[in-house]
Backbone as CSV, one residue per row, in Angstrom:
resi,resn,N_x,N_y,N_z,CA_x,CA_y,CA_z,C_x,C_y,C_z
1,UNK,97.353,63.169,96.741,96.299,63.548,95.803,95.481,64.693,96.381
2,UNK,95.069,65.599,95.532,94.302,66.776,95.964,92.923,66.732,95.309
3,UNK,91.885,66.916,96.138,90.510,66.933,95.650,89.889,68.289,95.978
4,UNK,89.267,68.883,94.991,88.535,70.125,95.200,87.160,69.813,95.799
5,UNK,86.552,70.778,96.495,85.213,70.536,97.050,84.139,70.616,95.978
6,UNK,82.976,70.087,96.289,81.824,70.246,95.403,81.558,71.729,95.193
7,UNK,81.165,72.080,93.981,81.020,73.493,93.620,80.036,74.208,94.527
8,UNK,80.405,75.419,94.954,79.509,76.281,95.714,79.923,77.733,95.485
9,UNK,78.946,78.631,95.643,79.154,80.038,95.262,79.420,80.947,96.458
10,UNK,79.604,80.385,97.640,79.743,81.220,98.837,80.953,82.134,98.776
11,UNK,82.067,81.643,98.218,83.257,82.486,98.133,83.031,83.717,97.267
12,UNK,82.383,83.530,96.116,82.101,84.674,95.241,81.105,85.620,95.879
13,UNK,80.125,85.057,96.584,79.133,85.912,97.248,79.797,86.729,98.356
14,UNK,80.674,86.084,99.128,81.394,86.814,100.164,82.298,87.886,99.589
15,UNK,82.940,87.580,98.450,83.816,88.571,97.812,83.012,89.758,97.307
16,UNK,81.834,89.496,96.727,80.996,90.590,96.219,80.550,91.505,97.357
17,UNK,80.101,90.918,98.464,79.662,91.737,99.599,80.838,92.510,100.172
18,UNK,82.022,91.895,100.186,83.211,92.581,100.689,83.534,93.808,99.841
19,UNK,83.447,93.663,98.522,83.723,94.793,97.622,82.698,95.914,97.843
20,UNK,81.427,95.548,98.018,80.400,96.564,98.277,80.673,97.302,99.580
21,UNK,81.058,96.556,100.617,81.373,97.202,101.892,82.616,98.081,101.780
22,UNK,83.572,97.677,100.961,84.754,98.519,100.747,84.371,99.851,100.121
23,UNK,83.418,99.823,99.197,82.951,101.080,98.589,82.275,101.963,99.632
24,UNK,81.458,101.347,100.496,80.820,102.116,101.573,81.878,102.677,102.520
25,UNK,82.892,101.855,102.818,83.980,102.294,103.700,84.718,103.486,103.096
26,UNK,84.999,103.413,101.802,85.680,104.536,101.140,84.831,105.797,101.182
27,UNK,83.510,105.633,101.013,82.618,106.797,101.085,82.605,107.426,102.464
28,UNK,82.604,106.609,103.507,82.613,107.136,104.873,83.915,107.873,105.176
29,UNK,85.030,107.309,104.728,86.314,107.972,104.955,86.372,109.299,104.201
30,UNK,85.855,109.300,102.972,85.824,110.543,102.193,84.979,111.603,102.893
31,UNK,83.829,111.193,103.429,82.984,112.142,104.164,83.695,112.675,105.395
32,UNK,84.348,111.777,106.143,85.031,112.200,107.371,86.131,113.216,107.073
33,UNK,86.794,113.054,105.918,87.870,113.978,105.568,87.350,115.253,104.912
34,UNK,86.174,115.195,104.304,85.634,116.352,103.579,84.843,117.290,104.479
35,UNK,84.156,116.727,105.475,83.329,117.557,106.348,84.201,118.418,107.256
36,UNK,83.676,119.553,107.701,84.407,120.353,108.697,84.613,119.547,109.973
37,UNK,85.692,119.847,110.668,85.973,119.147,111.927,84.813,119.370,112.884
38,UNK,84.213,118.286,113.346,83.057,118.385,114.229,82.450,117.033,114.507
39,UNK,81.293,117.059,115.157,80.658,115.812,115.564,80.260,114.920,114.403
40,UNK,79.767,115.506,113.293,79.331,114.703,112.157,80.508,113.982,111.509
41,UNK,81.620,114.667,111.385,82.814,114.031,110.828,83.283,112.891,111.724
42,UNK,83.193,113.096,113.030,83.606,112.047,113.968,82.677,110.837,113.878
43,UNK,81.369,111.068,113.689,80.432,109.957,113.539,80.730,109.152,112.268
44,UNK,81.079,109.845,111.188,81.458,109.139,109.954,82.708,108.293,110.186
45,UNK,83.647,108.841,110.950,84.863,108.090,111.261,84.540,106.848,112.086
46,UNK,83.669,107.002,113.075,83.270,105.853,113.906,82.542,104.805,113.077
47,UNK,81.665,105.258,112.183,80.946,104.309,111.334,81.916,103.529,110.445
48,UNK,82.923,104.222,109.933,83.921,103.542,109.118,84.698,102.507,109.904
49,UNK,85.064,102.850,111.147,85.769,101.886,111.985,84.874,100.699,112.338
50,UNK,83.599,100.985,112.617,82.673,99.908,112.943,82.451,98.959,111.781
51,UNK,82.556,99.477,110.570,82.347,98.648,109.383,83.527,97.725,109.113
52,UNK,84.676,98.013,109.738,85.854,97.196,109.497,85.659,95.761,109.971
53,UNK,84.955,95.559,111.087,84.793,94.207,111.633,84.029,93.288,110.671
54,UNK,82.810,93.663,110.207,82.140,92.771,109.238,82.888,92.660,107.920
55,UNK,83.589,93.728,107.514,84.327,93.671,106.255,85.447,92.631,106.335
56,UNK,86.218,92.670,107.431,87.304,91.705,107.587,86.770,90.287,107.743
57,UNK,85.654,90.142,108.455,85.065,88.812,108.631,84.623,88.220,107.296
58,UNK,83.949,89.014,106.470,83.484,88.525,105.177,84.660,88.178,104.256
59,UNK,85.695,89.015,104.276,86.871,88.723,103.460,87.535,87.424,103.920
60,UNK,87.586,87.217,105.231,88.162,85.994,105.802,87.363,84.763,105.378
61,UNK,86.028,84.835,105.479,85.198,83.691,105.111,85.280,83.407,103.607
62,UNK,85.354,84.463,102.792,85.492,84.253,101.352,86.802,83.547,101.036
63,UNK,87.878,83.944,101.690,89.170,83.285,101.493,89.095,81.808,101.884
64,UNK,88.455,81.524,103.025,88.328,80.131,103.459,87.583,79.295,102.419
65,UNK,86.514,79.859,101.862,85.729,79.125,100.864,86.531,78.880,99.590
66,UNK,87.249,79.899,99.118,88.028,79.747,97.894,89.156,78.730,98.053
67,UNK,89.714,78.598,99.245,90.912,77.776,99.444,90.608,76.368,99.939
68,UNK,89.345,76.022,100.128,88.994,74.695,100.648,89.456,73.601,99.682
69,UNK,90.151,72.600,100.211,90.575,71.443,99.425,90.864,70.290,100.377
70,UNK,90.988,69.095,99.790,91.251,67.881,100.570,92.477,67.179,100.002
71,UNK,93.381,66.792,100.898,94.602,66.098,100.492,94.578,64.675,101.045
72,UNK,94.972,63.739,100.248,95.063,62.343,100.692,96.466,61.823,100.413
73,UNK,97.105,61.252,101.445,98.337,60.509,101.257,98.252,59.225,102.075
74,UNK,99.338,58.531,102.205,99.304,57.241,102.899,99.049,57.383,104.390
75,UNK,99.258,58.576,104.934,99.161,58.756,106.383,97.836,59.364,106.833
76,UNK,97.286,60.283,106.040,96.127,61.018,106.538,95.335,61.645,105.411
77,UNK,94.111,61.970,105.748,93.286,62.872,104.951,93.391,64.242,105.616
78,UNK,93.752,65.241,104.855,93.914,66.589,105.409,92.945,67.536,104.721
79,UNK,92.092,68.157,105.506,91.217,69.212,104.994,91.939,70.536,105.194
80,UNK,92.085,71.302,104.122,92.806,72.578,104.177,91.872,73.696,103.769
81,UNK,91.777,74.729,104.597,90.994,75.912,104.251,91.670,77.119,104.879
82,UNK,92.112,78.033,104.004,92.885,79.167,104.480,94.172,78.676,105.138
83,UNK,94.528,79.229,106.310,95.734,78.778,107.007,95.480,77.586,107.930
84,UNK,94.271,77.056,107.935,93.892,75.986,108.861,94.021,74.618,108.193
85,UNK,94.360,73.624,109.006,94.492,72.257,108.537,93.871,71.312,109.572
86,UNK,93.011,70.412,109.092,92.481,69.358,109.942,93.064,68.042,109.470
87,UNK,93.893,67.441,110.310,94.550,66.188,109.977,93.710,65.030,110.510
88,UNK,93.327,64.102,109.610,92.530,62.928,109.973,93.340,61.701,109.583
89,UNK,94.068,61.085,110.518,94.870,59.904,110.175,93.998,58.785,109.601
90,UNK,94.459,58.186,108.504,93.686,57.122,107.873,93.539,55.927,108.812
91,UNK,94.554,55.686,109.625,94.481,54.550,110.559,93.427,54.756,111.634
92,UNK,92.961,55.999,111.828,91.940,56.280,112.840,90.522,56.191,112.282
93,UNK,90.384,56.111,110.971,89.047,56.090,110.361,88.418,54.709,110.556
94,UNK,87.266,54.672,111.221,86.577,53.411,111.506,85.631,53.022,110.387
95,UNK,84.896,53.998,109.867,84.059,53.763,108.700,83.685,55.102,108.074
96,UNK,83.103,55.011,106.870,82.705,56.205,106.129,81.205,56.134,105.869
97,UNK,80.509,57.225,106.168,79.067,57.295,105.987,78.776,58.304,104.888
98,UNK,77.907,57.919,103.952,77.486,58.857,102.908,76.290,59.652,103.410
99,UNK,76.546,60.858,103.875,75.474,61.737,104.318,74.942,61.367,105.690
100,UNK,74.111,62.248,106.224,73.483,62.042,107.531,72.155,62.784,107.543
101,UNK,71.252,62.316,108.396,69.912,62.901,108.436,69.893,64.254,109.135
102,UNK,70.799,64.454,110.097,70.784,65.698,110.862,71.647,66.749,110.181
103,UNK,71.657,67.937,110.743,72.436,69.030,110.198,73.281,69.624,111.306
104,UNK,74.313,70.374,110.904,75.210,70.978,111.881,74.889,72.444,112.137
105,UNK,73.956,73.013,111.378,73.629,74.424,111.535,72.642,74.629,112.680
106,UNK,72.593,75.844,113.257,71.640,76.119,114.334,70.196,75.871,113.900
107,UNK,69.373,75.412,114.859,67.994,75.059,114.531,67.170,76.272,114.093
108,UNK,67.520,77.476,114.574,66.697,78.639,114.225,66.744,78.933,112.727
109,UNK,67.793,78.446,112.042,67.866,78.664,110.600,66.865,77.801,109.829
110,UNK,66.334,76.746,110.486,65.323,75.921,109.818,64.050,76.724,109.547
111,UNK,63.771,77.718,110.393,62.570,78.538,110.196,62.737,79.519,109.039
112,UNK,63.955,79.969,108.832,64.227,80.924,107.750,65.398,80.393,106.917
113,UNK,65.158,79.361,106.089,66.260,78.760,105.332,66.950,79.727,104.376
114,UNK,66.216,80.734,103.880,66.854,81.695,102.969,67.867,82.579,103.684
115,UNK,67.748,82.642,105.018,68.704,83.471,105.761,70.126,82.945,105.624
116,UNK,70.276,81.647,105.326,71.621,81.088,105.170,72.387,81.801,104.060
117,UNK,71.702,82.143,102.986,72.371,82.762,101.840,72.828,84.183,102.137
118,UNK,72.127,84.844,103.060,72.429,86.248,103.323,73.264,86.448,104.592
119,UNK,73.133,85.538,105.545,73.815,85.717,106.819,75.100,84.908,106.939
120,UNK,75.186,83.802,106.197,76.307,82.899,106.384,77.097,82.739,105.092
121,UNK,78.413,82.832,105.188,79.311,82.572,104.073,80.049,81.273,104.396
122,UNK,79.791,80.239,103.609,80.376,78.939,103.904,79.831,78.362,105.198
123,UNK,78.498,78.198,105.330,77.920,77.765,106.617,78.338,76.366,107.036
124,UNK,78.746,75.519,106.071,79.120,74.146,106.406,80.632,73.976,106.528
125,UNK,81.338,75.080,106.587,82.789,75.045,106.711,83.193,75.445,108.126
126,UNK,83.440,74.451,108.949,83.850,74.694,110.331,82.755,74.531,111.361
127,UNK,81.518,74.253,110.935,80.412,74.074,111.882,80.527,72.718,112.571
128,UNK,80.182,72.671,113.859,80.272,71.435,114.629,79.050,71.267,115.515
129,UNK,78.763,70.027,115.858,77.717,69.727,116.824,78.013,68.366,117.442
130,UNK,77.440,68.115,118.615,77.595,66.828,119.279,76.356,65.989,119.002
131,UNK,76.575,64.759,118.576,75.477,63.870,118.241,75.869,62.444,118.597
132,UNK,75.008,61.780,119.364,75.213,60.373,119.746,76.598,60.146,120.350
133,UNK,77.032,61.084,121.187,78.313,60.937,121.862,79.531,61.301,121.037
134,UNK,79.323,61.699,119.788,80.435,62.091,118.932,80.272,63.540,118.489
135,UNK,81.394,64.185,118.227,81.377,65.533,117.669,81.483,65.422,116.154
136,UNK,80.491,65.959,115.459,80.520,65.987,113.998,81.022,67.363,113.575
137,UNK,82.134,67.373,112.875,82.712,68.623,112.381,82.572,68.656,110.868
138,UNK,81.865,69.645,110.372,81.642,69.783,108.934,82.730,70.666,108.336
139,UNK,83.458,70.124,107.384,84.506,70.856,106.661,84.191,70.757,105.180
140,UNK,83.050,71.291,104.815,82.491,70.989,103.510,81.834,72.204,102.881
141,UNK,81.463,72.022,101.606,80.764,73.051,100.854,79.284,72.754,100.693
142,UNK,78.866,71.555,101.085,77.487,71.122,100.912,76.901,70.715,102.252
143,UNK,75.560,70.611,102.361,74.934,70.188,103.618,75.388,68.797,104.050
144,UNK,75.172,68.490,105.302,75.633,67.234,105.868,75.068,66.027,105.125
145,UNK,73.856,66.140,104.613,73.238,65.020,103.893,73.996,64.676,102.613
146,UNK,74.800,65.607,102.084,75.539,65.377,100.845,77.029,65.177,101.101
147,UNK,77.414,64.972,102.343,78.823,64.856,102.684,79.245,63.398,102.850
148,UNK,80.548,63.181,102.779,81.149,61.920,103.199,81.639,62.120,104.626
149,UNK,81.062,61.401,105.559,81.404,61.568,106.966,82.422,60.501,107.350
150,UNK,83.628,60.947,107.703,84.678,60.036,108.148,84.578,59.909,109.659
151,UNK,84.193,58.736,110.123,84.010,58.496,111.555,85.304,57.947,112.128
152,UNK,85.839,58.629,113.142,87.076,58.206,113.787,86.840,58.033,115.277
153,UNK,87.873,57.574,115.971,87.751,57.412,117.421,87.692,58.753,118.132
154,UNK,88.134,59.832,117.464,88.141,61.166,118.077,86.945,62.012,117.675
155,UNK,86.089,61.523,116.782,84.953,62.300,116.313,84.650,61.964,114.867
156,UNK,83.824,62.755,114.253,83.435,62.534,112.859,83.662,63.823,112.075
157,UNK,84.101,63.677,110.827,84.427,64.823,109.991,83.708,64.672,108.653
158,UNK,82.918,65.693,108.307,82.168,65.677,107.063,82.886,66.432,105.966
159,UNK,83.144,65.759,104.839,83.820,66.358,103.695,82.903,66.295,102.482
160,UNK,83.154,67.169,101.512,82.319,67.170,100.297,83.190,67.283,99.059
161,UNK,83.984,66.247,98.736,84.809,66.302,97.531,83.954,66.325,96.277
162,UNK,84.478,66.953,95.237,83.719,67.076,93.995,83.427,65.712,93.383
163,UNK,84.341,64.759,93.503,84.119,63.398,93.007,84.157,62.431,94.168
164,UNK,83.047,62.195,94.842,83.068,61.340,96.041,83.531,59.916,95.766
165,UNK,83.159,59.345,94.616,83.580,57.980,94.305,85.093,57.906,94.103
166,UNK,85.639,58.875,93.376,87.092,58.913,93.175,87.809,59.131,94.506
167,UNK,87.223,59.951,95.352,87.807,60.210,96.664,87.857,58.915,97.479
168,UNK,86.774,58.160,97.488,86.728,56.911,98.251,87.710,55.886,97.691
169,UNK,87.855,55.833,96.382,88.806,54.902,95.777,90.237,55.264,96.172
170,UNK,90.540,56.575,96.155,91.875,57.012,96.558,92.124,56.722,98.031
171,UNK,91.100,56.926,98.849,91.229,56.653,100.278,91.495,55.165,100.519
172,UNK,90.772,54.304,99.805,90.970,52.859,99.938,92.365,52.449,99.490
173,UNK,92.821,53.035,98.377,94.141,52.688,97.862,95.247,53.092,98.835
174,UNK,95.147,54.272,99.405,96.160,54.729,100.359,96.117,53.916,101.644
175,UNK,94.903,53.507,102.043,94.774,52.677,103.245,95.449,51.320,103.030
176,UNK,95.310,50.747,101.849,95.915,49.444,101.571,97.433,49.532,101.527
177,UNK,97.973,50.671,101.111,99.425,50.838,101.097,100.000,50.890,102.507
178,UNK,99.226,51.405,103.450,99.687,51.513,104.824,100.469,52.798,105.068
179,UNK,100.463,53.279,106.316,101.130,54.549,106.630,102.640,54.422,106.675
180,UNK,103.316,55.517,106.368,104.770,55.572,106.529,105.144,55.948,107.959
181,UNK,104.280,56.684,108.618,104.454,56.990,110.038,103.094,57.363,110.611
182,UNK,102.970,57.265,111.918,101.699,57.496,112.588,101.533,58.971,112.911
183,UNK,100.322,59.469,112.704,99.987,60.857,113.005,98.873,60.896,114.039
184,UNK,98.721,62.051,114.664,97.617,62.274,115.600,96.552,63.114,114.919
185,UNK,95.306,62.874,115.287,94.214,63.703,114.782,94.304,65.069,115.443
186,UNK,94.452,66.126,114.641,94.650,67.452,115.227,94.209,68.538,114.260
187,UNK,93.909,69.704,114.845,93.629,70.919,114.077,94.866,71.806,114.145
188,UNK,95.475,72.063,113.009,96.676,72.877,112.961,96.306,74.307,112.620
189,UNK,96.773,75.223,113.448,96.498,76.648,113.276,97.804,77.399,113.098
190,UNK,97.757,78.587,112.469,98.986,79.380,112.326,99.474,79.876,113.680
191,UNK,100.747,80.256,113.733,101.362,80.674,114.994,100.625,81.856,115.615
192,UNK,100.127,82.778,114.784,99.424,83.948,115.310,98.193,83.545,116.109
193,UNK,97.473,82.526,115.643,96.273,82.088,116.345,96.605,81.391,117.656
194,UNK,97.839,80.898,117.797,98.237,80.212,119.027,98.960,81.135,119.993
195,UNK,99.062,82.422,119.663,99.797,83.364,120.512,99.153,83.468,121.893
196,UNK,99.993,83.683,122.890,99.515,83.711,124.281,98.606,84.904,124.570
197,UNK,98.656,85.948,123.744,97.849,87.142,123.984,96.363,86.822,123.998
198,UNK,95.927,85.833,123.211,94.500,85.513,123.128,93.978,84.863,124.408
199,UNK,94.878,84.409,125.274,94.465,83.806,126.551,94.639,84.765,127.719
200,UNK,95.089,85.976,127.444,95.320,86.971,128.493,94.168,87.981,128.485
201,UNK,93.180,87.761,129.315,92.012,88.646,129.326,92.378,90.054,129.774
202,UNK,93.260,90.166,130.766,93.668,91.491,131.223,94.377,92.255,130.113
203,UNK,95.283,91.582,129.400,95.998,92.243,128.316,95.064,92.696,127.203
204,UNK,94.111,91.844,126.831,93.150,92.219,125.793,92.288,93.388,126.242
205,UNK,91.909,93.382,127.527,91.100,94.486,128.049,91.889,95.796,128.023
206,UNK,93.178,95.749,128.363,94.009,96.955,128.331,94.179,97.468,126.903
207,UNK,94.376,96.547,125.957,94.503,96.959,124.563,93.217,97.611,124.055
208,UNK,92.083,96.992,124.378,90.801,97.554,123.940,90.549,98.903,124.593
209,UNK,90.865,99.010,125.884,90.665,100.276,126.580,91.543,101.378,125.993
210,UNK,92.771,101.040,125.601,93.654,102.031,124.987,93.120,102.512,123.654
211,UNK,92.565,101.592,122.858,92.003,101.986,121.566,90.787,102.881,121.752
212,UNK,89.889,102.487,122.669,88.697,103.296,122.934,89.096,104.658,123.498
213,UNK,90.113,104.665,124.370,90.577,105.934,124.925,91.111,106.868,123.858
214,UNK,91.856,106.337,122.906,92.351,107.171,121.804,91.224,107.748,120.969
215,UNK,90.185,106.929,120.718,89.037,107.418,119.955,88.282,108.508,120.731
216,UNK,88.151,108.322,122.046,87.461,109.333,122.857,88.208,110.660,122.843
217,UNK,89.532,110.603,122.900,90.322,111.836,122.830,90.141,112.518,121.470
218,UNK,90.129,111.725,120.408,89.910,112.296,119.080,88.508,112.891,118.978
219,UNK,87.513,112.199,119.547,86.151,112.721,119.529,86.025,114.003,120.331
220,UNK,86.710,114.064,121.482,86.694,115.284,122.291,87.271,116.456,121.522
221,UNK,88.385,116.207,120.833,88.981,117.280,120.048,88.040,117.738,118.933
222,UNK,87.458,116.772,118.199,86.645,117.115,117.032,85.344,117.807,117.421
223,UNK,84.806,117.541,118.594,83.556,118.189,119.006,83.799,119.532,119.688
224,UNK,84.950,119.700,120.328,85.224,120.974,121.009,85.853,121.993,120.073
225,UNK,86.525,121.523,119.047,87.192,122.430,118.123,86.624,122.189,116.730
226,UNK,85.445,122.699,116.509,84.756,122.454,115.242,85.227,123.394,114.127
227,UNK,86.003,124.383,114.441,86.513,125.309,113.420,88.005,125.056,113.205
228,UNK,88.466,125.319,112.003,89.869,125.075,111.664,90.731,126.252,112.101
229,UNK,90.716,126.537,113.384,91.518,127.636,113.911,92.956,127.175,114.106
230,UNK,93.832,128.163,114.325,95.248,127.828,114.461,95.500,126.956,115.680
231,UNK,94.845,127.271,116.803,95.060,126.472,118.010,94.496,125.066,117.839
232,UNK,93.400,124.944,117.082,92.823,123.617,116.848,93.771,122.763,116.016
233,UNK,94.387,123.376,115.003,95.314,122.608,114.178,96.519,122.155,114.991
234,UNK,96.908,122.919,115.978,98.030,122.519,116.828,97.613,121.432,117.812
235,UNK,96.398,121.544,118.359,95.944,120.588,119.366,95.623,119.216,118.797
236,UNK,95.460,119.117,117.488,95.203,117.796,116.894,96.370,116.860,117.149
237,UNK,97.552,117.429,117.444,98.704,116.591,117.737,98.512,115.780,119.012
238,UNK,97.691,116.278,119.943,97.507,115.555,121.203,96.770,114.225,121.003
239,UNK,95.563,114.205,120.414,94.936,112.894,120.175,95.716,112.032,119.190
240,UNK,96.390,112.673,118.216,97.211,111.891,117.287,98.353,111.207,118.023
241,UNK,98.944,111.915,118.978,100.012,111.333,119.790,99.470,110.188,120.644
242,UNK,98.256,110.347,121.187,97.663,109.291,122.009,97.459,108.011,121.197
243,UNK,96.955,108.144,119.977,96.758,106.963,119.137,98.093,106.360,118.714
244,UNK,99.100,107.209,118.483,100.422,106.697,118.117,101.043,105.914,119.278
245,UNK,100.870,106.424,120.505,101.386,105.708,121.684,100.697,104.353,121.819
246,UNK,99.374,104.340,121.601,98.645,103.062,121.686,99.157,102.076,120.630
247,UNK,99.399,102.556,119.420,99.856,101.672,118.350,101.254,101.125,118.635
248,UNK,102.190,102.005,119.016,103.571,101.576,119.264,103.632,100.651,120.470
249,UNK,103.033,101.056,121.587,103.049,100.208,122.786,102.301,98.903,122.557
250,UNK,101.207,98.985,121.777,100.446,97.769,121.509,101.257,96.758,120.728
251,UNK,101.902,97.193,119.646,102.699,96.277,118.841,103.900,95.738,119.622
252,UNK,104.559,96.618,120.363,105.720,96.178,121.144,105.291,95.189,122.225
253,UNK,104.149,95.444,122.864,103.664,94.531,123.882,103.314,93.161,123.319
254,UNK,102.711,93.138,122.125,102.374,91.851,121.490,103.641,91.056,121.204
255,UNK,104.711,91.741,120.785,105.962,91.060,120.451,106.616,90.441,121.680
256,UNK,106.529,91.109,122.841,107.214,90.600,124.040,106.283,89.796,124.935
257,UNK,104.989,89.710,124.585,104.020,89.085,125.488,104.323,87.624,125.766
258,UNK,104.807,86.896,124.770,105.057,85.459,124.939,106.073,85.210,126.042
259,UNK,107.085,86.091,126.140,108.155,85.886,127.126,107.969,86.742,128.369
260,UNK,107.383,87.924,128.230,107.253,88.852,129.363,105.825,89.397,129.413
261,UNK,104.918,88.595,129.955,103.520,89.013,129.992,103.327,90.241,130.874
262,UNK,103.996,90.289,132.013,103.839,91.431,132.928,104.355,92.708,132.276
263,UNK,105.496,92.606,131.590,106.049,93.787,130.919,105.092,94.293,129.839
264,UNK,104.477,93.375,129.113,103.530,93.779,128.073,102.324,94.493,128.683
265,UNK,101.797,93.950,129.764,100.654,94.590,130.421,101.022,95.955,130.985
266,UNK,102.255,96.104,131.471,102.700,97.416,131.968,102.786,98.425,130.818
267,UNK,103.235,97.969,129.656,103.271,98.856,128.491,101.865,99.344,128.147
268,UNK,100.904,98.431,128.130,99.536,98.805,127.767,98.880,99.653,128.847
269,UNK,99.218,99.392,130.105,98.707,100.249,131.176,99.325,101.644,131.077
270,UNK,100.596,101.707,130.668,101.229,103.007,130.476,100.553,103.821,129.383
271,UNK,100.016,103.152,128.383,99.259,103.849,127.340,98.051,104.553,127.938
272,UNK,97.350,103.878,128.839,96.181,104.490,129.489,96.596,105.686,130.344
273,UNK,97.748,105.578,131.024,98.227,106.704,131.834,98.558,107.905,130.952
274,UNK,99.191,107.659,129.814,99.510,108.747,128.881,98.236,109.386,128.343
275,UNK,97.234,108.580,128.057,95.972,109.121,127.547,95.261,109.955,128.611
276,UNK,95.361,109.528,129.872,94.755,110.322,130.949,95.419,111.695,131.040
277,UNK,96.755,111.725,130.898,97.458,113.013,130.939,97.062,113.890,129.751
278,UNK,96.923,113.294,128.584,96.517,114.058,127.398,95.090,114.571,127.564
279,UNK,94.215,113.778,128.166,92.841,114.217,128.413,92.811,115.450,129.306
280,UNK,93.615,115.426,130.364,93.674,116.590,131.267,94.186,117.813,130.509
281,UNK,95.181,117.612,129.648,95.718,118.737,128.875,94.684,119.286,127.919
282,UNK,93.933,118.424,127.236,92.910,118.884,126.301,91.811,119.657,127.026
283,UNK,91.372,119.132,128.161,90.311,119.815,128.908,90.783,121.160,129.422
284,UNK,92.039,121.224,129.852,92.554,122.491,130.370,92.698,123.540,129.268
285,UNK,93.180,123.125,128.110,93.385,124.050,127.008,92.079,124.500,126.362
286,UNK,91.037,123.672,126.491,89.766,124.036,125.874,88.845,124.763,126.840
287,UNK,89.270,124.913,128.078,88.401,125.584,129.074,88.283,127.074,128.729
């Protein structure tokens, strides 16, 4: 059985803000391409790149809000949001509590409650806190006081189905039928989120350094060659090549990282060496 969450507008609000940021992003890109090659065009490009992080985050949170649902079968209650799944075996549920006095959000938001509407998209979806020796994980659309809290031996999980009474009846019925097989309480993530690259600090640092290095080379070109001269049009190939090397080596390194971490790090370090050579060439040609 599938239960939708109690109605909430966070997904639509996140989508609206995402669309507005996309318009700003398009304007920045248009400015960067329309302005003469120079420092101002480079600043517009940097602003556009900087805007990508909040834009992707808001789009991600809006997707999570739109896709939130709860599944009940004989084995478990599963909260699904986006590509994530929280499996709560019915045999592990000790009791169900209707609401709680405390909240899972940071205390500083109590001083400015309206900030929740502007700063947080789906604030009760994925928030956790430790209370009375248990971890309360909110996977809901409503505050903790309006949730059904499933208390298990591994922690507590707050859900907000649109019909709480129907949800409890379905949960009771499935519990009486008994499980077909035993499951473990777990958070299931997509393969990309479990990739070994996220645990390799050196590899992430090399990737970030390569990206920043490519941007610095592009900025050096755009500030030193502010006129569309013939030599400037030819030299644009150097920073473009640096960014292409970072992209190709970066993707190839990510693909082989699981099996050959050292080889992947050598690829990313080679990107930095290539960028250093291109930097020397740019400085020499612009002297």
